[in-house]
C-alpha positions as CSV (number, residue, x, y, z in Angstrom):
1,X,93.8,79.9,183.8
2,X,91.8,79.8,180.7
3,X,92.6,78.0,177.4
4,X,91.1,78.2,174.0
5,X,88.7,75.8,172.4
6,X,91.2,75.1,169.7
7,X,93.9,74.1,172.4
8,X,91.4,71.7,174.0
9,X,90.4,70.2,170.7
10,X,94.1,69.5,170.0
11,X,94.4,67.9,173.4
12,X,91.6,65.4,172.6
13,X,92.1,65.1,168.8
14,X,88.8,66.7,168.0
15,X,87.5,69.0,165.4
16,X,86.2,72.6,166.1
17,X,82.9,73.8,164.9
18,X,82.6,77.5,165.7
19,X,85.0,79.8,167.4
20,X,88.3,78.1,168.1
21,X,89.6,81.2,169.9
22,X,86.9,81.1,172.4
23,X,88.5,81.1,175.9
24,X,87.3,78.4,178.4
25,X,87.8,78.8,182.1
26,X,86.2,75.5,183.4
27,X,84.8,72.2,182.5
28,X,81.4,71.4,184.1
29,X,78.5,69.0,183.5
30,X,75.3,70.3,181.7
31,X,73.4,71.1,184.8
32,X,76.3,73.1,186.3
33,X,77.9,74.8,183.4
34,X,78.0,78.6,183.2
35,X,79.1,81.1,180.6
36,X,82.8,80.6,179.8
37,X,82.5,76.8,180.6
38,X,82.7,73.8,178.4
39,X,80.4,70.8,178.8
40,X,79.6,67.6,177.1
41,X,76.7,65.9,175.4
42,X,76.8,62.2,175.0
43,X,73.4,61.3,173.8
44,X,70.2,62.9,172.5
45,X,68.5,62.2,175.8
46,X,70.1,65.4,177.1
47,X,69.5,67.8,174.2
48,X,66.7,69.6,175.9
49,X,68.9,70.2,178.9
50,X,71.6,71.6,176.5
51,X,69.1,74.1,175.2
52,X,68.8,75.7,178.7
53,X,72.5,75.4,179.6
54,X,74.6,78.5,179.8
55,X,77.8,76.6,178.6
56,X,79.8,78.4,175.9
57,X,81.2,75.2,174.4
58,X,80.2,71.6,174.0
59,X,82.1,68.4,173.5
60,X,79.9,66.1,171.4
61,X,79.6,63.9,168.4
62,X,78.8,65.5,164.9
63,X,75.3,64.1,165.0
64,X,74.5,66.0,168.2
65,X,76.0,69.4,167.3
66,X,72.7,71.0,166.9
67,X,72.7,74.6,168.0
68,X,74.8,77.7,167.4
69,X,77.4,77.2,170.2
70,X,81.0,76.2,169.6
71,X,81.5,72.5,169.5
72,X,84.4,70.1,169.8
73,X,83.6,67.0,167.7
74,X,84.9,63.6,168.9
75,X,83.8,60.0,168.7
76,X,83.8,59.6,172.5
77,X,82.5,62.9,174.2
78,X,82.7,61.5,177.8
79,X,86.2,60.4,177.4
80,X,87.3,63.6,175.9
81,X,85.6,65.7,178.6
82,X,87.5,63.7,181.2
83,X,90.8,64.7,179.6
84,X,89.6,68.3,179.3
85,X,88.5,68.5,182.9
86,X,91.9,67.1,184.0
87,X,93.6,69.7,181.9
88,X,91.5,72.5,183.5
89,X,91.1,71.2,187.0
90,X,93.4,68.4,187.7
91,X,96.1,68.6,190.4
92,X,99.6,68.1,189.3
93,X,101.4,65.1,190.7
94,X,103.3,66.0,193.7
95,X,107.1,65.4,193.6
96,X,108.3,62.5,195.7
97,X,108.8,63.5,199.3
98,X,111.2,60.6,200.2
99,X,110.9,58.9,203.6
100,X,109.4,61.0,206.4
101,X,111.5,60.8,209.6
102,X,108.4,59.5,211.4
103,X,108.1,56.5,209.2
104,X,109.4,53.2,210.4
105,X,111.5,51.3,207.8
106,X,113.2,48.0,208.6
107,X,116.9,48.1,207.7
108,X,116.4,45.0,205.5
109,X,113.7,46.5,203.4
110,X,114.6,47.6,199.9
111,X,113.2,50.9,198.8
112,X,113.1,51.9,195.1
113,X,113.8,55.3,193.5
114,X,111.4,58.2,193.8
115,X,109.4,56.6,196.7
116,X,107.3,58.7,199.0
117,X,106.7,57.2,202.5
118,X,104.6,59.4,204.8
119,X,104.7,59.8,208.6
120,X,103.7,56.8,210.7
121,X,103.9,54.3,207.8
122,X,105.7,51.0,208.5
123,X,107.6,48.8,206.2
124,X,108.6,45.4,207.6
125,X,111.7,43.2,207.2
126,X,112.6,41.9,203.8
127,X,110.0,43.8,202.0
128,X,110.8,45.3,198.5
129,X,109.2,48.6,197.5
130,X,109.2,49.4,193.7
131,X,109.9,52.7,192.1
132,X,107.7,55.8,192.6
133,X,105.5,54.1,195.1
134,X,103.4,56.3,197.5
135,X,102.7,55.0,201.0
136,X,100.5,57.3,202.9
137,X,100.3,57.9,206.7
138,X,99.4,54.9,208.7
139,X,100.1,52.3,206.0
140,X,101.4,49.0,207.6
141,X,103.3,46.6,205.3
142,X,104.3,43.4,206.9
143,X,107.5,41.3,206.3
144,X,108.6,39.9,203.0
145,X,106.0,41.8,200.9
146,X,106.8,42.9,197.4
147,X,105.4,46.0,195.7
148,X,105.8,46.7,192.0
149,X,106.4,50.2,190.5
150,X,103.9,53.1,190.9
151,X,101.9,51.5,193.6
152,X,99.7,53.8,195.7
153,X,98.6,52.7,199.2
154,X,96.2,55.3,200.8
155,X,96.0,55.9,204.6
156,X,95.8,52.9,207.0
157,X,96.0,50.2,204.4
158,X,97.4,47.0,205.9
159,X,99.4,44.3,204.0
160,X,100.0,41.2,206.0
161,X,103.3,39.3,205.6
162,X,104.1,38.0,202.1
163,X,101.6,40.0,200.1
164,X,102.6,40.7,196.5
165,X,101.3,43.7,194.5
166,X,101.9,44.3,190.8
167,X,102.7,47.6,189.1
168,X,100.3,50.5,189.4
169,X,98.1,48.8,191.9
170,X,96.0,51.4,193.9
171,X,94.5,50.5,197.2
172,X,92.3,53.0,199.1
173,X,92.0,53.7,202.8
174,X,91.5,51.1,205.5
175,X,91.8,48.0,203.3
176,X,93.2,44.9,204.8
177,X,95.1,42.5,202.4
178,X,96.2,39.2,203.6
179,X,94.3,38.6,206.9
180,X,93.6,34.9,207.9
181,X,90.9,33.3,206.0
182,X,87.9,32.0,208.0
183,X,88.9,28.4,208.3
184,X,88.0,26.2,211.2
185,X,87.6,22.4,211.8
186,X,85.1,21.1,214.5
187,X,87.0,18.8,216.7
188,X,86.1,17.5,220.2
189,X,83.2,19.9,220.5
190,X,85.0,23.1,219.6
191,X,86.1,25.1,216.5
192,X,89.8,24.6,215.9
193,X,91.6,27.1,213.7
194,X,93.1,25.9,210.4
195,X,96.5,27.7,210.0
196,X,96.4,30.1,207.0
197,X,99.8,29.7,205.5
198,X,99.4,31.2,202.0
199,X,99.4,34.8,200.9
200,X,97.7,37.3,198.5
201,X,98.9,38.1,195.0
202,X,97.4,41.2,193.2
203,X,98.3,41.7,189.6
204,X,99.0,44.9,187.8
205,X,96.6,47.7,187.3
206,X,94.2,46.6,190.0
207,X,92.3,49.2,192.0
208,X,90.7,48.3,195.4
209,X,88.2,50.5,197.1
210,X,88.1,51.6,200.7
211,X,87.4,49.1,203.5
212,X,87.7,46.1,201.3
213,X,89.2,42.9,202.7
214,X,91.0,40.1,200.8
215,X,92.1,37.0,202.8
216,X,95.2,35.1,202.3
217,X,95.1,31.6,201.0
218,X,95.2,28.5,203.3
219,X,98.3,27.0,201.7
220,X,98.6,28.8,198.3
221,X,97.7,32.3,197.2
222,X,94.5,34.2,196.9
223,X,94.8,35.9,193.5
224,X,93.4,39.0,191.9
225,X,93.8,39.2,188.1
226,X,95.3,42.1,186.1
227,X,93.0,45.1,185.5
228,X,90.3,44.1,187.9
229,X,88.5,47.0,189.8
230,X,87.0,46.3,193.2
231,X,84.7,48.8,194.9
232,X,84.4,49.7,198.6
233,X,83.3,47.2,201.3
234,X,83.9,44.1,199.2
235,X,84.9,40.8,201.0
236,X,87.0,38.1,199.2
237,X,87.6,34.9,201.0
238,X,90.6,32.7,201.2
239,X,91.9,30.7,198.1
240,X,89.7,32.8,195.7
241,X,91.1,33.2,192.1
242,X,89.6,36.4,190.7
243,X,90.2,36.7,187.0
244,X,91.3,39.6,184.7
245,X,89.3,42.8,184.3
246,X,86.5,41.9,186.6
247,X,84.2,44.5,188.1
248,X,83.1,43.9,191.7
249,X,80.7,46.4,193.1
250,X,80.2,47.6,196.6
251,X,79.3,45.0,199.3
252,X,80.0,42.0,197.2
253,X,80.8,39.0,199.3
254,X,82.8,36.0,197.8
255,X,83.2,32.9,200.0
256,X,86.4,30.8,200.0
257,X,87.9,28.9,197.0
258,X,85.7,30.6,194.4
259,X,87.1,31.5,191.0
260,X,86.1,33.9,188.1
261,X,87.0,34.1,184.6
262,X,87.8,37.4,182.7
263,X,85.4,40.3,182.4
264,X,83.0,39.2,185.1
265,X,80.7,41.8,186.6
266,X,79.1,41.5,190.0
267,X,76.6,44.2,191.0
268,X,76.1,45.5,194.5
269,X,75.5,43.1,197.4
270,X,76.0,39.9,195.4
271,X,76.8,36.9,197.5
272,X,78.8,33.9,196.2
273,X,78.8,30.6,198.1
274,X,82.1,28.8,198.5
275,X,83.8,26.7,195.7
276,X,81.7,28.4,193.0
277,X,83.0,29.0,189.5
278,X,81.9,32.1,187.5
279,X,82.7,31.8,183.8
280,X,84.1,34.5,181.5
281,X,81.8,37.5,180.9
282,X,79.1,36.5,183.2
283,X,77.0,39.2,184.8
284,X,75.4,38.8,188.2
285,X,72.7,41.3,189.1
286,X,72.5,43.2,192.4
287,X,71.6,41.3,195.7
288,X,71.8,37.9,193.9
289,X,72.7,34.8,195.9
290,X,74.9,32.4,193.8
291,X,75.2,28.9,195.1
292,X,76.2,27.0,191.9
293,X,78.5,27.5,189.0
294,X,77.6,30.2,186.4
295,X,78.4,29.4,182.8
296,X,80.4,31.9,180.6
297,X,78.4,34.8,179.3
298,X,75.3,34.1,181.4
299,X,73.3,36.9,183.0
300,X,72.1,35.8,186.4
301,X,69.7,37.5,188.8
302,X,67.8,36.9,192.1
303,X,67.9,34.8,195.1
304,X,68.4,32.0,194.5
305,X,70.3,33.1,191.4
306,X,68.8,32.1,188.1
307,X,69.1,32.9,184.4
308,X,67.8,36.3,183.5
309,X,64.9,35.0,181.4
310,X,63.6,32.9,184.2
311,X,64.1,35.7,186.7
312,X,62.1,38.2,184.5
313,X,59.3,35.6,184.1
314,X,59.0,35.2,187.8
315,X,59.0,39.0,188.4
316,X,56.1,39.2,185.9
317,X,54.2,36.6,187.8
318,X,54.8,38.3,191.1
319,X,53.2,41.5,189.7
320,X,50.1,39.5,188.8
321,X,49.8,37.8,192.2
322,X,47.4,40.2,193.8
323,X,45.0,39.9,190.8
324,X,45.3,36.0,190.9
325,X,44.5,36.0,194.6
326,X,41.4,38.1,194.1
327,X,40.3,35.8,191.2
328,X,40.9,32.7,193.4
329,X,38.8,34.2,196.2
330,X,36.0,35.0,193.7
331,X,36.0,31.4,192.5
332,X,35.9,30.1,196.0
333,X,33.0,32.3,196.8
334,X,31.2,31.0,193.7
335,X,31.8,27.4,194.7
336,X,30.8,28.1,198.3
337,X,34.3,27.0,199.7
338,X,35.7,28.4,202.8
339,X,39.3,29.8,202.8
340,X,40.6,26.7,204.8
341,X,39.0,24.2,202.4
342,X,41.6,22.9,199.9
343,X,40.3,21.7,196.6
């Protein structure tokens, strides 16, 4: 079903330059757009690509509205394009399906209004499920868990006993929340398990990617702060306290008892040693290994992790190493020194 440019502009609060009655059938990126489509232009880096695009209309800023096509002018083209794409292609939310006969719900569990629990999901004793939650097939929720409203658990998510999830939490497939932390004491020549008696608390508006694991606390709670977004294949150890609005990218590993402030960013494959504190707004570059505290606002890179400025200096020196080695060899030859003779 097509809509007009004018209707789409009203949707995103934009201004039309050109034919407002132009019919739009689809929203596609620049490289894929065809006649009858709308696309977007976010920066002047892509203006040459726009010149060869077949798109009939463009979402952009006034400064980038450069050719004779129809434009929707907005301050944030990418955000507006998302809304337009959802309008044209988004799937409507399915109505609640209730509790499938093949789901297993303990009689003592409390289930809120408008909840969907699919086949082969299991809800344990004493657990409370908030309104409009969606539990997909194979979800296992232990005893005495609490889920807020509008929580979505995708297939085969596992919540161990006592886990607490805030409103609008989304957890993707095959995550495990609340498994025992990796805690052992060495006694009498063997590793003896330390009982993991705590739980996991995940605040509102957190999203957790597929196959991520978050361990329960030893005595208290491992906590994930409001608005934090966690990618696939992330490991968060026991007793960690992750702050608000953090971004943890794929394959981050955080050892036990670490804490982060608000708005921390960890890029892919970052490793954090135990008991490390990461301050507000810190950024840690990909594959960095962090073994000591990182102050608020600091950009940290490398293994071992160091301040960005020091890291860049070392990278420049590494680039010069082949030339330095050749120069050293030339000097040794000039002095008549063998390679194994140290000056």
